[in-house]
VOPAGU-2260 file (C-alpha; in pm, 1 decimal, decimal comma):
REM VOPAGU-2260
SITE   aa  ch    i         X         Y         Z
SITE  MET   A    0     -17,1     -10,7      -5,8
SITE  THR   A    1     123,4     382,5     -81,0
SITE  GLN   A    2     173,0     583,8     201,0
SITE  ASN   A    3     -22,9     854,9     247,3
SITE  LEU   A    4    -306,4     754,8      23,9
SITE  THR   A    5    -625,0     945,6      84,6
SITE  ILE   A    6    -933,3     772,6     -50,2
SITE  ARG   A    7   -1222,5    1071,9     -26,8
SITE  GLU   A    8   -1551,3    1184,9    -180,3
SITE  ALA   A    9   -1530,1    1372,1    -489,6
SITE  ASN   A   10   -1705,2    1714,5    -501,4
SITE  ASN   A   11   -1879,4    1853,8    -801,5
SITE  ASN   A   12   -1621,2    2046,4    -854,7
SITE  GLU   A   13   -1394,6    1749,0    -973,8
SITE  ASN   A   14   -1612,5    1596,1   -1263,7
SITE  LYS   A   15   -1357,2    1707,8   -1463,9
SITE  ILE   A   16   -1097,6    1486,3   -1304,7
SITE  ILE   A   17   -1335,0    1230,9   -1355,0
SITE  ALA   A   18   -1454,2    1297,9   -1703,5
SITE  GLN   A   19   -1038,5    1321,7   -1775,7
SITE  HIS   A   20    -981,1     965,1   -1586,3
SITE  PHE   A   21   -1272,7     820,2   -1795,4
SITE  SER   A   22   -1149,3     957,8   -2096,1
SITE  GLN   A   23    -761,5     820,9   -2082,1
SITE  LEU   A   24    -929,3     484,1   -1939,2
SITE  TRP   A   25    -988,4     434,6   -2309,7
SITE  ARG   A   26    -693,1     563,0   -2425,9
SITE  ASP   A   27    -495,6     319,6   -2202,2
SITE  ASN   A   28    -703,6       2,7   -2326,9
SITE  ASN   A   29    -596,2     137,3   -2701,7
SITE  VAL   A   30    -906,0     307,6   -2817,6
SITE  SER   A   31    -787,0     567,8   -3074,2
SITE  LYS   A   32    -846,5     912,5   -3002,7
SITE  ASP   A   33   -1066,4     896,2   -3325,2
SITE  CYS   A   34   -1300,2     710,2   -3189,1
SITE  ILE   A   35   -1384,4     923,2   -2858,4
SITE  GLN   A   36   -1611,0    1141,4   -2954,4
SITE  SER   A   37   -1506,8    1504,6   -2954,2
SITE  ASN   A   38   -1766,8    1627,8   -2671,4
SITE  TRP   A   39   -1644,5    1356,7   -2414,9
SITE  ARG   A   40   -1603,9    1585,5   -2127,0
SITE  GLU   A   41   -2012,3    1760,1   -2159,6
SITE  MET   A   42   -2162,5    1410,9   -2234,3
SITE  THR   A   43   -1935,2    1297,8   -1951,0
SITE  ASP   A   44   -2054,2    1595,3   -1709,9
SITE  GLU   A   45   -2428,9    1565,3   -1836,7
SITE  PHE   A   46   -2419,4    1144,7   -1738,5
SITE  ILE   A   47   -2288,5    1229,1   -1404,4
SITE  GLU   A   48   -2490,2    1505,1   -1347,7
SITE  ASN   A   49   -2835,7    1269,2   -1422,2
SITE  ALA   A   50   -2667,3     974,6   -1187,6
SITE  ARG   A   51   -2605,9    1216,2    -899,6
SITE  LYS   A   52   -3006,7    1269,6    -931,6
SITE  GLU   A   53   -3104,8     951,4   -1001,3
SITE  LEU   A   54   -2900,0     657,7    -917,1
SITE  GLN   A   55   -2705,3     769,5    -618,4
SITE  PHE   A   56   -2403,3     825,3    -790,8
SITE  LYS   A   57   -2094,7     896,8    -577,1
SITE  ALA   A   58   -1703,9     944,4    -728,6
SITE  PHE   A   59   -1384,9     918,2    -510,6
SITE  ILE   A   60   -1052,4     989,9    -510,1
SITE  ALA   A   61    -706,5     869,8    -407,2
SITE  GLU   A   62    -468,3    1146,4    -363,5
SITE  ILE   A   63    -112,2    1094,0    -230,8
SITE  ASP   A   64      30,1    1398,9     -41,1
SITE  ARG   A   65    -272,3    1609,3    -182,4
SITE  ALA   A   66    -205,5    1508,7    -550,2
SITE  ILE   A   67    -457,6    1327,5    -723,0
SITE  VAL   A   68    -345,9     999,3    -868,2
SITE  GLY   A   69    -661,6     814,8    -931,1
SITE  SER   A   70   -1021,3     781,1    -912,0
SITE  THR   A   71   -1370,8     551,2    -959,2
SITE  SER   A   72   -1747,2     588,4    -988,5
SITE  CYS   A   73   -2017,1     422,1    -924,9
SITE  GLN   A   74   -2408,7     411,2    -884,8
SITE  ARG   A   75   -2726,5     216,3    -880,1
SITE  PHE   A   76   -2700,0      10,4   -1236,4
SITE  ALA   A   77   -2991,4     141,1   -1433,6
SITE  GLY   A   78   -3047,1    -176,5   -1633,6
SITE  LEU   A   79   -3035,5    -291,5   -1992,4
SITE  TYR   A   80   -3389,3    -394,4   -1983,1
SITE  PRO   A   81   -3688,0    -320,1   -1758,8
SITE  ILE   A   82   -3615,2    -413,3   -1406,7
SITE  VAL   A   83   -3953,1    -637,6   -1282,7
SITE  LEU   A   84   -3742,0    -806,7    -982,8
SITE  THR   A   85   -3766,8    -681,1    -644,7
SITE  PRO   A   86   -3477,4    -481,0    -486,1
SITE  GLN   A   87   -3414,5    -728,7    -243,6
SITE  HIS   A   88   -3368,7   -1000,5    -495,8
SITE  ARG   A   89   -3159,7    -779,8    -708,9
SITE  LEU   A   90   -3026,6    -383,6    -642,2
SITE  TYR   A   91   -2724,4    -379,8    -847,0
SITE  GLY   A   92   -2480,5    -158,6    -816,2
SITE  TYR   A   93   -2233,8     -55,8   -1101,0
SITE  ILE   A   94   -1841,8      84,2   -1068,8
SITE  TRP   A   95   -1751,6     218,7   -1376,1
SITE  ASN   A   96   -1389,3     447,6   -1417,3
SITE  VAL   A   97   -1141,0     306,3   -1152,0
SITE  TYR   A   98    -856,7     462,5   -1310,1
SITE  VAL   A   99    -510,1     485,6   -1179,8
SITE  GLU   A  100    -248,8     742,3   -1290,7
SITE  PRO   A  101      16,4     521,0   -1479,1
SITE  GLU   A  102     316,3     592,0   -1262,6
SITE  PHE   A  103     135,0     493,8    -923,0
SITE  ARG   A  104     -27,0     162,1   -1107,0
SITE  ASP   A  105      71,7    -143,6    -861,5
SITE  ARG   A  106      79,5      17,7    -553,8
SITE  GLY   A  107    -312,2     -67,6    -405,3
SITE  ILE   A  108    -466,7     231,2    -506,8
SITE  GLY   A  109    -694,8      82,7    -777,4
SITE  LYS   A  110    -800,8    -219,3    -502,3
SITE  LYS   A  111    -873,3      55,5    -223,5
SITE  LEU   A  112   -1088,5     230,8    -477,3
SITE  THR   A  113   -1274,3     -41,1    -594,2
SITE  GLN   A  114   -1326,4    -119,1    -206,2
SITE  THR   A  115   -1450,2     173,1    -115,9
SITE  ALA   A  116   -1725,6     188,4    -411,8
SITE  CYS   A  117   -1830,6    -150,1    -315,6
SITE  GLU   A  118   -1856,6     -33,4      87,8
SITE  TYR   A  119   -2058,7     245,6     -57,7
SITE  LEU   A  120   -2315,2      66,3    -320,1
SITE  LYS   A  121   -2363,2    -173,5       0,5
SITE  SER   A  122   -2446,7      81,6     212,0
SITE  ILE   A  123   -2689,7     211,4     -17,4
SITE  GLY   A  124   -2851,0    -158,7     -23,1
SITE  CYS   A  125   -2698,8    -247,9    -391,2
SITE  THR   A  126   -2724,2    -703,7    -348,4
SITE  GLN   A  127   -2455,6    -706,8    -661,7
SITE  ALA   A  128   -2175,3    -507,6    -780,5
SITE  ILE   A  129   -2084,5    -517,6   -1131,5
SITE  LEU   A  130   -1800,3    -401,2   -1347,3
SITE  HIS   A  131   -1648,7    -412,6   -1687,4
SITE  ALA   A  132   -1273,1    -502,0   -1619,1
SITE  SER   A  133   -1013,3    -407,2   -1872,7
SITE  PRO   A  134    -722,1    -731,5   -1941,0
SITE  TYR   A  135    -524,6    -468,7   -1683,5
SITE  GLY   A  136    -774,2    -477,5   -1415,4
SITE  LYS   A  137    -909,2    -822,8   -1385,4
SITE  PRO   A  138    -674,2    -986,4   -1222,5
SITE  LEU   A  139    -757,9    -721,5    -943,9
SITE  TYR   A  140   -1076,5    -765,7    -952,9
SITE  GLU   A  141   -1059,3   -1130,5    -950,2
SITE  LYS   A  142    -834,4   -1145,7    -620,9
SITE  LEU   A  143   -1088,0    -884,0    -484,9
SITE  GLY   A  144   -1352,4   -1169,4    -523,8
SITE  PHE   A  145   -1535,4   -1028,7    -850,9
SITE  VAL   A  146   -1631,3   -1366,0   -1102,0
SITE  ALA   A  147   -1703,5   -1365,7   -1437,3
SITE  SER   A  148   -2052,6   -1317,1   -1540,6
SITE  ASN   A  149   -2231,2   -1478,6   -1807,0
SITE  GLU   A  150   -2207,9   -1177,6   -2055,4
SITE  MET   A  151   -2129,1   -1292,8   -2377,2
SITE  ARG   A  152   -2051,2   -1114,9   -2694,6
SITE  LEU   A  153   -2055,6   -1093,8   -3103,6
SITE  ASP   A  154   -1877,3    -892,8   -3320,2
SITE  LEU   A  155   -2133,1    -800,3   -3590,3
């Protein structure tokens, strides 16, 4: 674990940092800059604002000596289809954008951010946390107890 690491809730003024990390996450996963929409910052800001109002969104910031080195976001999962099951049976939380600056990776920061997001989701009554892992992050999430799901894909 990194010394002097602090994990704290992000404030509304830090949406730009969350958006920047989200954009950089895609770039770090070999998505060409040309494939990211030019208004990505505005789109992310709008998404966060709506998620705060409707889905109990929270973001968390990782700092070392007051310098921001990572972040994550989480919220209630809105679903891909009508949610007909009771919340007691299925109230999913979704973790997105676990991001750590490259020079601070492999120090346990992503783990702490993910654990903090899971604790928050549990506190709002979520029965399960879902995330989509990058190849780099997958081993970390498996160590935390995440298991592969039945999501299947077909390139068209």
